[in-house]
C-alpha positions in Angstrom: 12.4 -12.8 25.9 10.4 -15.1 28.3 8.8 -18.3 26.9 5.3 -19.5 27.5 4.5 -23.0 28.8 4.9 -24.5 25.4 8.4 -23.2 25.1 7.5 -21.0 22.2 8.2 -17.2 22.1 5.1 -15.2 23.0 4.5 -13.9 19.5 1.1 -12.5 20.5 2.8 -10.2 23.0 5.2 -9.1 20.3 2.3 -8.5 17.9 0.4 -6.4 20.5 3.6 -4.4 21.2 3.7 -3.4 17.5 0.2 -2.0 17.7 1.0 -0.2 21.0 4.1 1.3 19.4 2.2 2.5 16.4 -0.6 3.9 18.5 1.8 5.8 20.8 3.8 7.2 17.9 0.6 8.3 16.1 -0.7 10.0 19.2 2.6 11.9 19.7 2.7 12.9 16.0 -0.7 14.6 16.1 0.2 16.6 19.2 -3.0 18.2 20.4 -5.2 16.8 17.6 -8.1 14.8 19.0 -9.2 11.3 18.0 -12.2 12.8 16.2 -9.9 15.1 14.3 -7.7 12.2 13.1 -10.8 10.2 12.2 -12.1 13.1 10.0 -8.7 13.3 8.3 -8.8 9.6 7.4 -12.3 10.0 6.1 -11.1 12.9 3.9 -8.4 10.6 2.5 -11.0 7.9 1.6 -10.6 5.3 4.3 -12.3 6.3 7.6 -11.0 5.0 10.9 -13.5 5.6 13.7 -12.6 7.8 16.8 -13.2 4.7 18.9 -10.5 2.7 17.1 -8.1 5.7 17.3 -8.8 6.0 21.0 -8.0 2.4 21.5 -4.8 2.8 19.7 -4.0 5.8 21.8 -4.5 3.9 25.1 -2.8 0.8 23.9 -5.9 -1.3 24.1 -6.3 -2.4 20.5 -4.7 -5.8 21.1 -2.9 -7.2 18.0 -5.3 -5.6 15.5 -3.8 -3.2 13.0 -4.2 -3.6 9.3 -1.7 -2.4 6.7 -4.4 -0.1 5.4 -4.9 1.5 8.8 -1.2 2.0 9.2 -0.9 3.7 5.8 -4.0 5.9 6.1 -3.0 7.1 9.6 0.4 8.0 8.4 -1.0 9.8 5.5 -3.4 11.7 7.7 -0.6 12.7 10.0 1.7 13.5 7.0 4.5 11.3 8.3 6.2 8.2 6.8 4.5 5.0 7.9 7.9 3.5 8.9 8.3 6.2 11.6 5.1 5.0 13.3 6.4 1.4 13.1 9.8 2.2 14.4 9.9 5.5 16.3 12.7 6.8 18.5 15.2 7.0 15.6 18.0 6.3 15.4 19.1 4.4 18.5 15.9 3.5 20.3 15.5 -0.2 20.7 12.7 -2.1 18.9 11.9 -5.8 18.6 12.0 -6.4 14.9 10.7 -10.0 15.1 10.0 -12.0 18.2 13.2 -12.0 20.3 15.3 -10.0 17.8 16.0 -6.6 19.4 17.9 -3.9 17.5 18.0 -0.2 16.9 15.1 1.6 15.2 17.5 2.7 12.4 18.5 -0.9 11.7 14.8 -1.9 11.7 14.0 0.9 9.2 16.8 -0.1 6.9 15.6 -3.7 7.0 12.0 -2.7 6.3 13.1 -0.4 3.4 15.2 -3.2 1.8 18.5 -1.3 2.5 19.8 -4.1 4.7 21.8 -6.7 2.7 20.8 -9.4 5.2 18.0 -11.4 3.7 17.4 -9.0 0.8 18.0 -9.8 -2.8 21.5 -8.7 -3.6 20.2 -6.2 -6.2 17.7 -4.4 -4.0 20.1 -2.1 -2.1 21.8 -1.2 -5.4 18.4 -0.4 -7.1 17.4 1.8 -4.2 20.7 3.6 -4.3 20.5 4.2 -8.1 16.8 5.3 -7.8 17.7 7.9 -5.2 20.7 9.1 -7.3 18.5 9.4 -10.4 15.8 11.3 -8.5 18.4 13.8 -7.2 19.9 14.3 -10.6 16.4 15.0 -12.1 15.8 17.6 -9.4 19.1 19.2 -10.1 18.6 19.2 -13.8 15.2 21.0 -13.4 16.7 23.6 -11.1 19.5 24.3 -13.5 17.3 24.6 -16.5 14.9 26.9 -14.7 17.8 29.1 -13.6 19.2 29.2 -17.2 15.7 30.0 -18.6 15.4 33.0 -16.2 18.8 34.2 -17.2 18.1 33.9 -20.9 14.8 35.8 -20.4 16.7 38.7 -18.8 19.2 38.7 -21.6 22.1 37.6 -19.4 25.0 35.8 -21.1 25.1 32.1 -20.5 28.5 30.5 -21.2 30.9 28.1 -19.7 32.7 30.8 -17.9 29.8 32.7 -16.3 27.7 29.5 -15.8 29.4 26.1 -15.9 26.4 24.1 -17.2 26.4 20.5 -15.9 25.3 17.7 -18.3 22.7 16.1 -16.1 21.0 14.5 -19.0 24.0 12.2 -19.7 24.3 11.3 -16.0 20.6 10.4 -15.8 20.7 8.3 -18.9 23.8 6.5 -17.5 22.0 5.7 -14.3 18.9 4.5 -16.2 21.1 2.1 -18.2 22.5 0.6 -15.0 19.0 0.3 -13.6 17.8 -1.7 -16.7 20.4 -4.3 -15.8 18.8 -5.0 -12.4 16.1 -7.7 -12.3 12.6 -6.4 -11.6 13.5 -2.7 -12.0 10.4 -0.8 -13.2 10.6 2.8 -14.3 9.7 5.2 -17.0 12.6 6.8 -18.9 12.6 10.4 -17.8 11.3 12.8 -20.4 12.9 16.3 -20.4 10.0 18.6 -21.1 11.8 21.7 -20.0 14.2 23.9 -22.2 17.6 22.3 -22.9 18.8 24.9 -25.4 18.7 28.6 -25.7 19.1 31.3 -28.4 22.5 31.7 -30.0 24.8 33.5 -27.6 22.8 32.2 -24.6 24.1 28.6 -24.4 
């Protein structure tokens, strides 16, 4: 990256490029939706961004001005993850993560999400991994119990041969025990408020 007369990296150009990138990605994400349409969507969500501001983002003439609140509300209005506006062109498109540091969009997303070990607390990637695993187990447990409940209601036999029931509860509890050992982990122990047992002959 070129230097200015003081020998310092032109961070203002880098900052403006972030805003241009977000504006371009937001414009692409809304397809044929107008600036007024997007403004109305942000107002419905409780944080109005004017059509004028959105038009400036569209044209790349907003300078370096883009608040975190604006990024989040635009992403919510467009129903896309905010990080895809910051770092579009996944996975291999190039972005300048910090002044002078160019890498792929995927690498930037992993850094932003705390999945990159570089510079992150050593426990953060593990916490993210366990959190995703726990979430997947909970979804699977709910699907299994809903299926078993439907089978029981129809009077179908539920046994280890016809339906090999998986003990998701134990798996989830084990994950939660590991999560408790990680500094800063904050979560509510999952409460199983769906059927976990069935009439005799159905479990």
